[in-house]
N, C-alpha and C positions, 0 to 999 in steps of 0.2 A: 477410588480411581486408581489406575495402574498406568503409569507412563513408561514408554521406552527411554532408556538412558539419553539418547539423542534428543528426544522431546523435552526432557527434564533441562538439558542443558540449553536448548532453544529458549524455553519459557525464562530461564534464570538469566539469560542475557537480554531479555526485553526491558525497556525501561518500566513497564508495570510491575515485574517481579524483582526489581533491583533491591538487594538487601534481604532477600528471603533466603534462608538457609536451605541447602540441598534436602536435609533431612526433614525440613518442615514443609516442603513444596507440597507433597501428596496429602497430607493431613489438612492443610490450609485449602486446598481444592475441594476436599470433601466437605469441610465446614462452609465453604461459598456455594456447595451445590453445583459445581462446574459439571459440564456435559460436554461430551465429544461428539460431533455429528459428522457424516460423510457425505459428500456430494459427487455425482458423476460430471464428467465434463458436458458444459452446456446447461447444467442445473443451476437455477437460482438460489442464492443464499438469502438475498433480500431483494424484494420487489419495490420498485418506484412507488411511493405512497404509504408503505408499512410504517407501523409504529414499531420502533425499535427499543427494548428494554434490557438488552443483554450486549455485553461487550464480547466480540470474538476475537480470538488470536489463532492465527493460521498455523497449523502444526506441520502441513506438507501440501505442495501442490501451489498452483497459481490461479488468480483470478483477475477479474477487472471491474471497477465501478463504472457504470453506464448511466448517461442521461440522454433521453429521447428528445430531440428537438421538435419543431412544429410539423416538419415534414415526415416525422416518423423514423428519422435516421438516428441511430444509436452513437453517440459520441462518447470517446473514452475519457473519464475524469482522471482516473488513476489507476496504477497498477497494483496487485496486491500478491504478496509473496510469503514463504514461510517467516514467521515472526512479525508480519504486518497485522494491524488491527482492523477490525470491521466493525462500523457502527459506535465507535467510541465517541465521537461527537454527539451524535444523535442519542446515544445512552445518557450523556451527560445533560442534554437539553430536555429529556424526558418526552413531553408531549407533542415535539414537532415530528411530522412525517417524513420519511426518507425521501430527499429529492433526487436520488440515483438507485439504480438497481446494482446488485453485486452479482456477478455470473462466474461459475467456475470454468476455467479453460481447459482444464485436466482434471482427474480425480483429485478431490480436495478434502482434507480433513481440518475441522476447526473446532477449537475449544471454546465454549461459551460460558461466560460468568454472568450471573444477573447483577445488573448495575445497583439496585438497591443494596446489595450486600456490600458492595464496594463503598458505597456512598455512607453507609451506616455502620461503621466498623464496631465490633464487639470484643475483640482481643487487640494486643499489641501488634501482632503481624498484620492483622486487618487494617490497623491504623497506617502502617507502612504503605500497604496497597492504596490507601485513600491518597496519600501524598503523591505516590506514584502514579495513580490515576489521573490526577490534576496535571503533572508533569507530561503525561502521555497525550491528554487533551491538547496542550500546547504544542506538543511536538506534531501531531497531526494536522493542526492549524498551519504550521509552518510547511508542511508537506504540500497542502493546498495552495499556499502562497507561491512555492516553487513552481507549480503548474502554471499559475496565473503570470508569473515573471516571464514564462515562455509565451504566453498567448498575447500580451500586451506589446511585444516586439512588432514593428512595422514590416520587416521584410523576412521572406523565408530564411535567408542567411542568418539574420539576428536571431530567429527562433531556434534554428538548428545549433548555432554556437552557443546560446544560452543553455540549452538542454544538454549538450554534450560537455560543456565546461563544468557544469554543475555535477554531472556523474563523475567526471575526473576528480574533482575535489572530494566527493563522497567517498570513492574508492582509493583515492591517493595514489591514482595511477594514470598515466597518459595513454595507456592502452587497455581496453576493456571491451566487453560484449554488452550491449543493450538487451533489455528483457522483452523485445517486440519485433515483428517484422515490418517491413515498409508500409503495409497498410495500416498497422496499428500505429505506427510512428507518425504518419501523415495525419491519422485522426487525432492523436495526441496533440500535435502541434498545431491542428486546424488549418492544414494546407491540402491542396490537391496533391495525390500521390505523383502525377506526372511532374508537378512543379518541384516537389521534394526531390525526385530522382535527378532532375536537371540541375538543382542547386547543389546537391551533393556532388555531382560530377565536376561542376564548376569549382566547388571548393578543393576538390582532390587536384584539379588541373592548377589551381593557383597556390598548390603546395601547403594547403592548410591543414588537411586530414588525408588519411588513407583508410580505406575500409574494404571489407569483403563481407557481403550479406550484413549480419547484425554485429560484427566485430570491428570495432574502430580504433585507430591511433591518432591521436592529436599531434600535430607537428608544429602549428604556428597560431595557435587559439590562445 
């Protein structure tokens, strides 16, 4: 397998490949039988109900994981970008079927690694990957916990404040762009779009935030 320099750098900065040498990355991927797959915008990487036996690492593009409610509406569970994992919790749990779908929002490239080869290492470098794999599972669980921390808030303002302050901590900045438009943001926070727009306007009037489209600056949060 041949990777572009930027793809090598991306992988080496993920938790899964921490400690792997640059020169050993491509031989390791070949040993693991890694495969690159490409998806068009709107195409599904994983369907709800699928058995997942591979861990995906996004090389480029954006996607989102979705869950369909009883009315048939697709709810955003999480957002996926370059360096994000796809199916890591499911690959670790083996026989559980996916409760979500993962859909590409734009042309997407994903590197897939068979979970069995991660779980049963045969070399010292693969042993590093096993430890990193367990760390990555924990990290993904924390990401889902971040979403839950937004959903359990009672008011729209609390949901927005929780989400924006978490992003500010992650980016170590008070000004940043969020990776979604208003529709996606309202879906992610599980609030009506009109209610979200009203609350954002009120928060701006109260001197808490400034924003333009998906770019935000926190003033007093």
